[in-house]
N, CA, C and O atoms as a GROMACS GRO file, in nm:
protein
  528
    1UNK      N    1  -1.542   1.195  -2.448
    1UNK     CA    2  -1.493   1.190  -2.583
    1UNK      C    3  -1.580   1.092  -2.662
    1UNK      O    4  -1.611   0.983  -2.614
    2UNK      N    5  -1.619   1.132  -2.782
    2UNK     CA    6  -1.695   1.046  -2.871
    2UNK      C    7  -1.604   1.002  -2.985
    2UNK      O    8  -1.548   1.085  -3.057
    3UNK      N    9  -1.590   0.871  -3.002
    3UNK     CA   10  -1.504   0.814  -3.107
    3UNK      C   11  -1.594   0.753  -3.212
    3UNK      O   12  -1.669   0.658  -3.185
    4UNK      N   13  -1.587   0.808  -3.333
    4UNK     CA   14  -1.674   0.767  -3.443
    4UNK      C   15  -1.590   0.706  -3.555
    4UNK      O   16  -1.473   0.740  -3.572
    5UNK      N   17  -1.651   0.617  -3.632
    5UNK     CA   18  -1.580   0.553  -3.742
    5UNK      C   19  -1.585   0.634  -3.871
    5UNK      O   20  -1.505   0.610  -3.961
    6UNK      N   21  -1.676   0.728  -3.881
    6UNK     CA   22  -1.687   0.814  -4.000
    6UNK      C   23  -1.718   0.956  -3.954
    6UNK      O   24  -1.832   1.002  -3.962
    7UNK      N   25  -1.617   1.024  -3.905
    7UNK     CA   26  -1.636   1.152  -3.836
    7UNK      C   27  -1.698   1.262  -3.922
    7UNK      O   28  -1.760   1.353  -3.867
    8UNK      N   29  -1.683   1.254  -4.053
    8UNK     CA   30  -1.737   1.360  -4.138
    8UNK      C   31  -1.868   1.321  -4.207
    8UNK      O   32  -1.920   1.398  -4.288
    9UNK      N   33  -1.922   1.204  -4.176
    9UNK     CA   34  -2.045   1.157  -4.238
    9UNK      C   35  -2.164   1.235  -4.180
    9UNK      O   36  -2.180   1.240  -4.058
   10UNK      N   37  -2.248   1.296  -4.265
   10UNK     CA   38  -2.361   1.374  -4.216
   10UNK      C   39  -2.463   1.293  -4.134
   10UNK      O   40  -2.543   1.350  -4.061
   11UNK      N   41  -2.459   1.160  -4.147
   11UNK     CA   42  -2.546   1.075  -4.066
   11UNK      C   43  -2.528   1.106  -3.917
   11UNK      O   44  -2.624   1.096  -3.840
   12UNK      N   45  -2.406   1.142  -3.876
   12UNK     CA   46  -2.376   1.166  -3.735
   12UNK      C   47  -2.388   1.313  -3.693
   12UNK      O   48  -2.353   1.347  -3.580
   13UNK      N   49  -2.434   1.399  -3.781
   13UNK     CA   50  -2.455   1.539  -3.743
   13UNK      C   51  -2.552   1.550  -3.626
   13UNK      O   52  -2.523   1.625  -3.532
   14UNK      N   53  -2.666   1.480  -3.625
   14UNK     CA   54  -2.755   1.487  -3.508
   14UNK      C   55  -2.688   1.437  -3.380
   14UNK      O   56  -2.719   1.486  -3.271
   15UNK      N   57  -2.598   1.340  -3.392
   15UNK     CA   58  -2.525   1.292  -3.274
   15UNK      C   59  -2.440   1.404  -3.215
   15UNK      O   60  -2.437   1.424  -3.094
   16UNK      N   61  -2.373   1.478  -3.302
   16UNK     CA   62  -2.290   1.588  -3.256
   16UNK      C   63  -2.376   1.700  -3.195
   16UNK      O   64  -2.339   1.757  -3.092
   17UNK      N   65  -2.489   1.731  -3.258
   17UNK     CA   66  -2.578   1.832  -3.201
   17UNK      C   67  -2.632   1.788  -3.066
   17UNK      O   68  -2.642   1.869  -2.973
   18UNK      N   69  -2.666   1.661  -3.055
   18UNK     CA   70  -2.715   1.609  -2.927
   18UNK      C   71  -2.609   1.620  -2.819
   18UNK      O   72  -2.639   1.655  -2.705
   19UNK      N   73  -2.486   1.589  -2.853
   19UNK     CA   74  -2.376   1.601  -2.757
   19UNK      C   75  -2.356   1.747  -2.717
   19UNK      O   76  -2.333   1.777  -2.600
   20UNK      N   77  -2.365   1.839  -2.814
   20UNK     CA   78  -2.353   1.982  -2.782
   20UNK      C   79  -2.465   2.026  -2.688
   20UNK      O   80  -2.441   2.099  -2.592
   21UNK      N   81  -2.587   1.982  -2.716
   21UNK     CA   82  -2.700   2.018  -2.630
   21UNK      C   83  -2.682   1.963  -2.489
   21UNK      O   84  -2.707   2.034  -2.391
   22UNK      N   85  -2.640   1.838  -2.478
   22UNK     CA   86  -2.619   1.778  -2.346
   22UNK      C   87  -2.509   1.852  -2.270
   22UNK      O   88  -2.522   1.877  -2.150
   23UNK      N   89  -2.403   1.888  -2.340
   23UNK     CA   90  -2.294   1.961  -2.275
   23UNK      C   91  -2.340   2.099  -2.229
   23UNK      O   92  -2.300   2.146  -2.122
   24UNK      N   93  -2.424   2.165  -2.308
   24UNK     CA   94  -2.476   2.297  -2.269
   24UNK      C   95  -2.560   2.285  -2.142
   24UNK      O   96  -2.554   2.371  -2.055
   25UNK      N   97  -2.639   2.179  -2.132
   25UNK     CA   98  -2.722   2.157  -2.013
   25UNK      C   99  -2.639   2.126  -1.889
   25UNK      O  100  -2.674   2.167  -1.778
   26UNK      N  101  -2.530   2.054  -1.910
   26UNK     CA  102  -2.450   2.005  -1.797
   26UNK      C  103  -2.326   2.089  -1.768
   26UNK      O  104  -2.256   2.065  -1.670
   27UNK      N  105  -2.298   2.188  -1.853
   27UNK     CA  106  -2.180   2.270  -1.832
   27UNK      C  107  -2.050   2.195  -1.858
   27UNK      O  108  -1.951   2.216  -1.789
   28UNK      N  109  -2.052   2.108  -1.957
   28UNK     CA  110  -1.933   2.030  -1.990
   28UNK      C  111  -1.898   2.051  -2.138
   28UNK      O  112  -1.960   2.134  -2.205
   29UNK      N  113  -1.801   1.978  -2.186
   29UNK     CA  114  -1.769   1.982  -2.328
   29UNK      C  115  -1.734   1.841  -2.375
   29UNK      O  116  -1.720   1.749  -2.294
   30UNK      N  117  -1.720   1.825  -2.505
   30UNK     CA  118  -1.685   1.695  -2.561
   30UNK      C  119  -1.592   1.714  -2.679
   30UNK      O  120  -1.581   1.823  -2.735
   31UNK      N  121  -1.526   1.606  -2.714
   31UNK     CA  122  -1.440   1.605  -2.833
   31UNK      C  123  -1.493   1.498  -2.927
   31UNK      O  124  -1.518   1.385  -2.885
   32UNK      N  125  -1.511   1.533  -3.055
   32UNK     CA  126  -1.555   1.442  -3.160
   32UNK      C  127  -1.431   1.397  -3.235
   32UNK      O  128  -1.362   1.479  -3.295
   33UNK      N  129  -1.402   1.269  -3.232
   33UNK     CA  130  -1.279   1.219  -3.291
   33UNK      C  131  -1.300   1.079  -3.346
   33UNK      O  132  -1.411   1.025  -3.338
   34UNK      N  133  -1.197   1.021  -3.399
   34UNK     CA  134  -1.204   0.885  -3.452
   34UNK      C  135  -1.137   0.876  -3.587
   34UNK      O  136  -1.020   0.909  -3.601
   35UNK      N  137  -1.214   0.832  -3.687
   35UNK     CA  138  -1.160   0.814  -3.821
   35UNK      C  139  -1.256   0.870  -3.925
   35UNK      O  140  -1.377   0.849  -3.916
   36UNK      N  141  -1.204   0.939  -4.020
   36UNK     CA  142  -1.286   0.991  -4.131
   36UNK      C  143  -1.328   0.878  -4.225
   36UNK      O  144  -1.434   0.884  -4.286
   37UNK      N  145  -1.243   0.776  -4.235
   37UNK     CA  146  -1.262   0.671  -4.335
   37UNK      C  147  -1.279   0.532  -4.276
   37UNK      O  148  -1.247   0.433  -4.341
   38UNK      N  149  -1.328   0.522  -4.155
   38UNK     CA  150  -1.356   0.394  -4.090
   38UNK      C  151  -1.230   0.306  -4.075
   38UNK      O  152  -1.234   0.185  -4.095
   39UNK      N  153  -1.120   0.370  -4.041
   39UNK     CA  154  -0.995   0.298  -4.016
   39UNK      C  155  -0.988   0.267  -3.866
   39UNK      O  156  -0.970   0.356  -3.784
   40UNK      N  157  -1.004   0.140  -3.835
   40UNK     CA  158  -1.015   0.097  -3.696
   40UNK      C  159  -0.893   0.139  -3.614
   40UNK      O  160  -0.908   0.181  -3.500
   41UNK      N  161  -0.774   0.128  -3.670
   41UNK     CA  162  -0.652   0.165  -3.596
   41UNK      C  163  -0.656   0.312  -3.553
   41UNK      O  164  -0.609   0.345  -3.444
   42UNK      N  165  -0.712   0.399  -3.637
   42UNK     CA  166  -0.724   0.540  -3.599
   42UNK      C  167  -0.822   0.556  -3.482
   42UNK      O  168  -0.801   0.639  -3.394
   43UNK      N  169  -0.928   0.478  -3.483
   43UNK     CA  170  -1.024   0.483  -3.374
   43UNK      C  171  -0.963   0.432  -3.243
   43UNK      O  172  -0.983   0.492  -3.137
   44UNK      N  173  -0.890   0.323  -3.250
   44UNK     CA  174  -0.823   0.268  -3.132
   44UNK      C  175  -0.723   0.370  -3.078
   44UNK      O  176  -0.713   0.389  -2.957
   45UNK      N  177  -0.649   0.436  -3.167
   45UNK     CA  178  -0.555   0.540  -3.124
   45UNK      C  179  -0.629   0.653  -3.053
   45UNK      O  180  -0.580   0.706  -2.953
   46UNK      N  181  -0.746   0.691  -3.104
   46UNK     CA  182  -0.825   0.796  -3.040
   46UNK      C  183  -0.869   0.753  -2.900
   46UNK      O  184  -0.867   0.833  -2.806
   47UNK      N  185  -0.907   0.626  -2.886
   47UNK     CA  186  -0.944   0.573  -2.754
   47UNK      C  187  -0.824   0.580  -2.660
   47UNK      O  188  -0.836   0.624  -2.546
   48UNK      N  189  -0.709   0.535  -2.707
   48UNK     CA  190  -0.589   0.536  -2.624
   48UNK      C  191  -0.548   0.676  -2.585
   48UNK      O  192  -0.501   0.699  -2.474
   49UNK      N  193  -0.566   0.771  -2.676
   49UNK     CA  194  -0.537   0.912  -2.645
   49UNK      C  195  -0.630   0.961  -2.535
   49UNK      O  196  -0.586   1.030  -2.443
   50UNK      N  197  -0.757   0.926  -2.543
   50UNK     CA  198  -0.853   0.966  -2.440
   50UNK      C  199  -0.816   0.908  -2.304
   50UNK      O  200  -0.827   0.974  -2.201
   51UNK      N  201  -0.772   0.782  -2.306
   51UNK     CA  202  -0.734   0.717  -2.180
   51UNK      C  203  -0.610   0.785  -2.121
   51UNK      O  204  -0.606   0.812  -2.001
   52UNK      N  205  -0.512   0.812  -2.204
   52UNK     CA  206  -0.390   0.880  -2.158
   52UNK      C  207  -0.420   1.018  -2.102
   52UNK      O  208  -0.358   1.064  -2.006
   53UNK      N  209  -0.518   1.085  -2.165
   53UNK     CA  210  -0.556   1.220  -2.121
   53UNK      C  211  -0.650   1.217  -2.002
   53UNK      O  212  -0.692   1.322  -1.953
   54UNK      N  213  -0.684   1.098  -1.955
   54UNK     CA  214  -0.775   1.082  -1.842
   54UNK      C  215  -0.911   1.147  -1.869
   54UNK      O  216  -0.962   1.224  -1.788
   55UNK      N  217  -0.968   1.114  -1.984
   55UNK     CA  218  -1.100   1.165  -2.020
   55UNK      C  219  -1.201   1.128  -1.912
   55UNK      O  220  -1.185   1.027  -1.843
   56UNK      N  221  -1.303   1.209  -1.898
   56UNK     CA  222  -1.407   1.182  -1.799
   56UNK      C  223  -1.502   1.070  -1.843
   56UNK      O  224  -1.568   1.009  -1.760
   57UNK      N  225  -1.507   1.044  -1.974
   57UNK     CA  226  -1.594   0.940  -2.026
   57UNK      C  227  -1.561   0.915  -2.172
   57UNK      O  228  -1.499   0.998  -2.239
   58UNK      N  229  -1.604   0.799  -2.220
   58UNK     CA  230  -1.572   0.759  -2.357
   58UNK      C  231  -1.693   0.691  -2.418
   58UNK      O  232  -1.752   0.601  -2.358
   59UNK      N  233  -1.730   0.735  -2.538
   59UNK     CA  234  -1.836   0.670  -2.617
   59UNK      C  235  -1.774   0.628  -2.748
   59UNK      O  236  -1.711   0.708  -2.817
   60UNK      N  237  -1.790   0.500  -2.784
   60UNK     CA  238  -1.722   0.444  -2.900
   60UNK      C  239  -1.820   0.371  -2.990
   60UNK      O  240  -1.901   0.291  -2.943
   61UNK      N  241  -1.812   0.397  -3.119
   61UNK     CA  242  -1.884   0.317  -3.218
   61UNK      C  243  -1.800   0.192  -3.240
   61UNK      O  244  -1.699   0.196  -3.310
   62UNK      N  245  -1.840   0.082  -3.180
   62UNK     CA  246  -1.761  -0.041  -3.183
   62UNK      C  247  -1.787  -0.114  -3.315
   62UNK      O  248  -1.874  -0.201  -3.324
   63UNK      N  249  -1.711  -0.078  -3.417
   63UNK     CA  250  -1.731  -0.130  -3.552
   63UNK      C  251  -1.646  -0.254  -3.580
   63UNK      O  252  -1.651  -0.310  -3.690
   64UNK      N  253  -1.569  -0.297  -3.482
   64UNK     CA  254  -1.487  -0.417  -3.496
   64UNK      C  255  -1.504  -0.500  -3.369
   64UNK      O  256  -1.489  -0.448  -3.258
   65UNK      N  257  -1.536  -0.628  -3.385
   65UNK     CA  258  -1.572  -0.708  -3.269
   65UNK      C  259  -1.458  -0.734  -3.172
   65UNK      O  260  -1.483  -0.767  -3.056
   66UNK      N  261  -1.334  -0.720  -3.214
   66UNK     CA  262  -1.222  -0.749  -3.125
   66UNK      C  263  -1.135  -0.629  -3.092
   66UNK      O  264  -1.077  -0.623  -2.984
   67UNK      N  265  -1.124  -0.534  -3.182
   67UNK     CA  266  -1.025  -0.426  -3.169
   67UNK      C  267  -1.046  -0.337  -3.047
   67UNK      O  268  -0.950  -0.278  -2.997
   68UNK      N  269  -1.168  -0.327  -2.999
   68UNK     CA  270  -1.195  -0.233  -2.890
   68UNK      C  271  -1.197  -0.297  -2.752
   68UNK      O  272  -1.213  -0.227  -2.652
   69UNK      N  273  -1.181  -0.427  -2.745
   69UNK     CA  274  -1.184  -0.495  -2.614
   69UNK      C  275  -1.076  -0.442  -2.522
   69UNK      O  276  -1.102  -0.408  -2.406
   70UNK      N  277  -0.953  -0.434  -2.573
   70UNK     CA  278  -0.842  -0.389  -2.489
   70UNK      C  279  -0.855  -0.242  -2.450
   70UNK      O  280  -0.840  -0.211  -2.331
   71UNK      N  281  -0.883  -0.150  -2.543
   71UNK     CA  282  -0.897  -0.010  -2.500
   71UNK      C  283  -1.012   0.011  -2.402
   71UNK      O  284  -1.001   0.092  -2.310
   72UNK      N  285  -1.122  -0.060  -2.422
   72UNK     CA  286  -1.235  -0.045  -2.330
   72UNK      C  287  -1.196  -0.095  -2.191
   72UNK      O  288  -1.225  -0.030  -2.091
   73UNK      N  289  -1.132  -0.210  -2.185
   73UNK     CA  290  -1.088  -0.264  -2.056
   73UNK      C  291  -0.989  -0.169  -1.988
   73UNK      O  292  -0.996  -0.147  -1.867
   74UNK      N  293  -0.898  -0.113  -2.067
   74UNK     CA  294  -0.798  -0.019  -2.013
   74UNK      C  295  -0.867   0.106  -1.957
   74UNK      O  296  -0.830   0.156  -1.851
   75UNK      N  297  -0.966   0.156  -2.030
   75UNK     CA  298  -1.038   0.275  -1.983
   75UNK      C  299  -1.113   0.245  -1.854
   75UNK      O  300  -1.106   0.322  -1.758
   76UNK      N  301  -1.183   0.134  -1.851
   76UNK     CA  302  -1.258   0.097  -1.731
   76UNK      C  303  -1.165   0.077  -1.612
   76UNK      O  304  -1.197   0.118  -1.501
   77UNK      N  305  -1.050   0.014  -1.635
   77UNK     CA  306  -0.951  -0.004  -1.528
   77UNK      C  307  -0.900   0.130  -1.475
   77UNK      O  308  -0.863   0.141  -1.359
   78UNK      N  309  -0.899   0.231  -1.564
   78UNK     CA  310  -0.853   0.365  -1.525
   78UNK      C  311  -0.967   0.447  -1.463
   78UNK      O  312  -0.948   0.564  -1.429
   79UNK      N  313  -1.085   0.387  -1.449
   79UNK     CA  314  -1.198   0.459  -1.390
   79UNK      C  315  -1.275   0.546  -1.488
   79UNK      O  316  -1.353   0.632  -1.447
   80UNK      N  317  -1.253   0.524  -1.616
   80UNK     CA  318  -1.322   0.602  -1.719
   80UNK      C  319  -1.443   0.522  -1.767
   80UNK      O  320  -1.427   0.413  -1.822
   81UNK      N  321  -1.564   0.573  -1.747
   81UNK     CA  322  -1.682   0.500  -1.795
   81UNK      C  323  -1.686   0.496  -1.947
   81UNK      O  324  -1.652   0.594  -2.013
   82UNK      N  325  -1.728   0.381  -2.003
   82UNK     CA  326  -1.732   0.362  -2.148
   82UNK      C  327  -1.867   0.307  -2.188
   82UNK      O  328  -1.918   0.212  -2.128
   83UNK      N  329  -1.925   0.368  -2.292
   83UNK     CA  330  -2.045   0.315  -2.357
   83UNK      C  331  -2.015   0.300  -2.505
   83UNK      O  332  -1.926   0.366  -2.559
   84UNK      N  333  -2.090   0.213  -2.570
   84UNK     CA  334  -2.082   0.204  -2.716
   84UNK      C  335  -2.210   0.262  -2.773
   84UNK      O  336  -2.315   0.260  -2.708
   85UNK      N  337  -2.201   0.312  -2.895
   85UNK     CA  338  -2.318   0.367  -2.961
   85UNK      C  339  -2.313   0.333  -3.110
   85UNK      O  340  -2.204   0.312  -3.164
   86UNK      N  341  -2.424   0.327  -3.174
   86UNK     CA  342  -2.440   0.300  -3.316
   86UNK      C  343  -2.401   0.159  -3.357
   86UNK      O  344  -2.476   0.094  -3.430
   87UNK      N  345  -2.288   0.109  -3.313
   87UNK     CA  346  -2.242  -0.026  -3.345
   87UNK      C  347  -2.183  -0.087  -3.218
   87UNK      O  348  -2.121  -0.017  -3.138
   88UNK      N  349  -2.204  -0.216  -3.202
   88UNK     CA  350  -2.162  -0.282  -3.077
   88UNK      C  351  -2.093  -0.414  -3.104
   88UNK      O  352  -2.121  -0.514  -3.037
   89UNK      N  353  -2.003  -0.417  -3.201
   89UNK     CA  354  -1.931  -0.540  -3.229
   89UNK      C  355  -2.004  -0.625  -3.330
   89UNK      O  356  -2.046  -0.575  -3.434
   90UNK      N  357  -2.020  -0.752  -3.300
   90UNK     CA  358  -2.082  -0.845  -3.395
   90UNK      C  359  -2.191  -0.927  -3.326
   90UNK      O  360  -2.187  -0.949  -3.205
   91UNK      N  361  -2.288  -0.971  -3.404
   91UNK     CA  362  -2.395  -1.055  -3.352
   91UNK      C  363  -2.334  -1.182  -3.292
   91UNK      O  364  -2.239  -1.238  -3.346
   92UNK      N  365  -2.389  -1.226  -3.182
   92UNK     CA  366  -2.343  -1.348  -3.112
   92UNK      C  367  -2.200  -1.335  -3.059
   92UNK      O  368  -2.134  -1.437  -3.034
   93UNK      N  369  -2.152  -1.215  -3.041
   93UNK     CA  370  -2.020  -1.191  -2.986
   93UNK      C  371  -2.039  -1.124  -2.851
   93UNK      O  372  -2.121  -1.034  -2.838
   94UNK      N  373  -1.964  -1.166  -2.751
   94UNK     CA  374  -1.983  -1.109  -2.617
   94UNK      C  375  -1.944  -0.962  -2.611
   94UNK      O  376  -1.985  -0.890  -2.519
   95UNK      N  377  -1.866  -0.916  -2.707
   95UNK     CA  378  -1.832  -0.775  -2.714
   95UNK      C  379  -1.736  -0.730  -2.607
   95UNK      O  380  -1.674  -0.812  -2.538
   96UNK      N  381  -1.723  -0.601  -2.594
   96UNK     CA  382  -1.634  -0.544  -2.494
   96UNK      C  383  -1.708  -0.536  -2.361
   96UNK      O  384  -1.827  -0.566  -2.353
   97UNK      N  385  -1.638  -0.496  -2.259
   97UNK     CA  386  -1.696  -0.485  -2.125
   97UNK      C  387  -1.761  -0.348  -2.104
   97UNK      O  388  -1.784  -0.309  -1.990
   98UNK      N  389  -1.791  -0.277  -2.212
   98UNK     CA  390  -1.852  -0.143  -2.199
   98UNK      C  391  -1.973  -0.150  -2.106
   98UNK      O  392  -2.032  -0.256  -2.088
   99UNK      N  393  -2.010  -0.036  -2.049
   99UNK     CA  394  -2.117  -0.032  -1.951
   99UNK      C  395  -2.256  -0.042  -2.014
   99UNK      O  396  -2.347  -0.097  -1.952
  100UNK      N  397  -2.272   0.010  -2.136
  100UNK     CA  398  -2.402   0.007  -2.202
  100UNK      C  399  -2.385   0.027  -2.351
  100UNK      O  400  -2.283   0.080  -2.397
  101UNK      N  401  -2.486  -0.016  -2.426
  101UNK     CA  402  -2.491   0.009  -2.570
  101UNK      C  403  -2.611   0.098  -2.598
  101UNK      O  404  -2.722   0.070  -2.552
  102UNK      N  405  -2.588   0.204  -2.674
  102UNK     CA  406  -2.695   0.297  -2.712
  102UNK      C  407  -2.715   0.281  -2.862
  102UNK      O  408  -2.631   0.323  -2.942
  103UNK      N  409  -2.824   0.220  -2.900
  103UNK     CA  410  -2.852   0.194  -3.040
  103UNK      C  411  -2.953   0.082  -3.053
  103UNK      O  412  -3.021   0.047  -2.957
  104UNK      N  413  -2.962   0.027  -3.171
  104UNK     CA  414  -3.053  -0.083  -3.194
  104UNK      C  415  -2.975  -0.207  -3.236
  104UNK      O  416  -2.861  -0.196  -3.282
  105UNK      N  417  -3.036  -0.323  -3.219
  105UNK     CA  418  -2.975  -0.446  -3.268
  105UNK      C  419  -2.979  -0.443  -3.421
  105UNK      O  420  -3.087  -0.454  -3.479
  106UNK      N  421  -2.865  -0.430  -3.484
  106UNK     CA  422  -2.862  -0.412  -3.630
  106UNK      C  423  -2.914  -0.536  -3.703
  106UNK      O  424  -2.990  -0.523  -3.799
  107UNK      N  425  -2.874  -0.654  -3.661
  107UNK     CA  426  -2.923  -0.775  -3.726
  107UNK      C  427  -3.074  -0.786  -3.708
  107UNK      O  428  -3.148  -0.810  -3.803
  108UNK      N  429  -3.118  -0.770  -3.584
  108UNK     CA  430  -3.260  -0.784  -3.554
  108UNK      C  431  -3.345  -0.682  -3.628
  108UNK      O  432  -3.453  -0.716  -3.677
  109UNK      N  433  -3.300  -0.560  -3.636
  109UNK     CA  434  -3.378  -0.458  -3.707
  109UNK      C  435  -3.381  -0.486  -3.857
  109UNK      O  436  -3.483  -0.464  -3.922
  110UNK      N  437  -3.270  -0.533  -3.913
  110UNK     CA  438  -3.268  -0.569  -4.054
  110UNK      C  439  -3.359  -0.688  -4.083
  110UNK      O  440  -3.427  -0.692  -4.185
  111UNK      N  441  -3.360  -0.784  -3.993
  111UNK     CA  442  -3.447  -0.900  -4.008
  111UNK      C  443  -3.593  -0.856  -4.003
  111UNK      O  444  -3.674  -0.900  -4.085
  112UNK      N  445  -3.627  -0.770  -3.907
  112UNK     CA  446  -3.765  -0.722  -3.895
  112UNK      C  447  -3.805  -0.644  -4.020
  112UNK      O  448  -3.919  -0.655  -4.066
  113UNK      N  449  -3.714  -0.565  -4.075
  113UNK     CA  450  -3.743  -0.492  -4.199
  113UNK      C  451  -3.772  -0.589  -4.313
  113UNK      O  452  -3.865  -0.568  -4.391
  114UNK      N  453  -3.693  -0.695  -4.323
  114UNK     CA  454  -3.715  -0.796  -4.426
  114UNK      C  455  -3.850  -0.865  -4.409
  114UNK      O  456  -3.920  -0.888  -4.508
  115UNK      N  457  -3.886  -0.897  -4.287
  115UNK     CA  458  -4.016  -0.960  -4.261
  115UNK      C  459  -4.131  -0.868  -4.301
  115UNK      O  460  -4.230  -0.911  -4.359
  116UNK      N  461  -4.116  -0.741  -4.268
  116UNK     CA  462  -4.219  -0.642  -4.305
  116UNK      C  463  -4.230  -0.629  -4.457
  116UNK      O  464  -4.340  -0.621  -4.511
  117UNK      N  465  -4.116  -0.626  -4.526
  117UNK     CA  466  -4.117  -0.616  -4.672
  117UNK      C  467  -4.188  -0.736  -4.733
  117UNK      O  468  -4.264  -0.722  -4.829
  118UNK      N  469  -4.165  -0.854  -4.677
  118UNK     CA  470  -4.232  -0.975  -4.728
  118UNK      C  471  -4.384  -0.965  -4.714
  118UNK      O  472  -4.458  -1.017  -4.798
  119UNK      N  473  -4.430  -0.898  -4.610
  119UNK     CA  474  -4.575  -0.881  -4.589
  119UNK      C  475  -4.634  -0.777  -4.684
  119UNK      O  476  -4.751  -0.787  -4.721
  120UNK      N  477  -4.555  -0.679  -4.724
  120UNK     CA  478  -4.606  -0.565  -4.798
  120UNK      C  479  -4.587  -0.574  -4.950
  120UNK      O  480  -4.661  -0.511  -5.025
  121UNK      N  481  -4.491  -0.652  -4.996
  121UNK     CA  482  -4.458  -0.656  -5.138
  121UNK      C  483  -4.496  -0.793  -5.194
  121UNK      O  484  -4.447  -0.896  -5.148
  122UNK      N  485  -4.583  -0.793  -5.292
  122UNK     CA  486  -4.630  -0.918  -5.351
  122UNK      C  487  -4.537  -0.975  -5.457
  122UNK      O  488  -4.533  -1.096  -5.476
  123UNK      N  489  -4.464  -0.890  -5.527
  123UNK     CA  490  -4.374  -0.938  -5.632
  123UNK      C  491  -4.267  -0.834  -5.657
  123UNK      O  492  -4.280  -0.719  -5.615
  124UNK      N  493  -4.162  -0.874  -5.726
  124UNK     CA  494  -4.054  -0.782  -5.761
  124UNK      C  495  -3.938  -0.790  -5.665
  124UNK      O  496  -3.941  -0.864  -5.566
  125UNK      N  497  -3.837  -0.713  -5.696
  125UNK     CA  498  -3.717  -0.711  -5.613
  125UNK      C  499  -3.730  -0.608  -5.502
  125UNK      O  500  -3.797  -0.507  -5.517
  126UNK      N  501  -3.665  -0.637  -5.391
  126UNK     CA  502  -3.664  -0.547  -5.277
  126UNK      C  503  -3.518  -0.511  -5.249
  126UNK      O  504  -3.432  -0.599  -5.244
  127UNK      N  505  -3.491  -0.385  -5.232
  127UNK     CA  506  -3.356  -0.340  -5.202
  127UNK      C  507  -3.358  -0.272  -5.066
  127UNK      O  508  -3.444  -0.188  -5.039
  128UNK      N  509  -3.264  -0.306  -4.983
  128UNK     CA  510  -3.249  -0.240  -4.853
  128UNK      C  511  -3.110  -0.182  -4.842
  128UNK      O  512  -3.016  -0.234  -4.902
  129UNK      N  513  -3.095  -0.078  -4.766
  129UNK     CA  514  -2.964  -0.018  -4.748
  129UNK      C  515  -2.956   0.046  -4.610
  129UNK      O  516  -3.057   0.069  -4.544
  130UNK      N  517  -2.834   0.073  -4.570
  130UNK     CA  518  -2.808   0.137  -4.443
  130UNK      C  519  -2.708   0.249  -4.465
  130UNK      O  520  -2.616   0.235  -4.545
  131UNK      N  521  -2.725   0.359  -4.395
  131UNK     CA  522  -2.627   0.466  -4.400
  131UNK      C  523  -2.558   0.472  -4.267
  131UNK      O  524  -2.606   0.417  -4.168
  132UNK      N  525  -2.446   0.539  -4.265
  132UNK     CA  526  -2.374   0.554  -4.139
  132UNK      C  527  -2.257   0.473  -4.143
  132UNK      O  528  -2.180   0.471  -4.047
   0.00000   0.00000   0.00000
């Protein structure tokens, strides 16, 4: 089961296609769930539903540094492997006990982007943004 914070955001369309491709290769299926509007409680409920249903695995966009610790621990205790993707809590936070994070360090990548902009732009304002 994949739990996303913005289930209808087109940013995650490639994620869904990738999951479909992986399932086709492995003869499995997946469920795309979570919250349409980044409501953490809806995401936690989706995690708890997956645990109750004895899902074979769980991937979670950990968009809150504390809210997912308990569901991740509960899933792992139930023998359900858990990974995080896209977001992994907060910088300098130990995070959940998930098995792995699939993504990039958001702070570090933003910092590197800022450093690169400083090298490339001699004057004027610089605007950066993130989608997803």
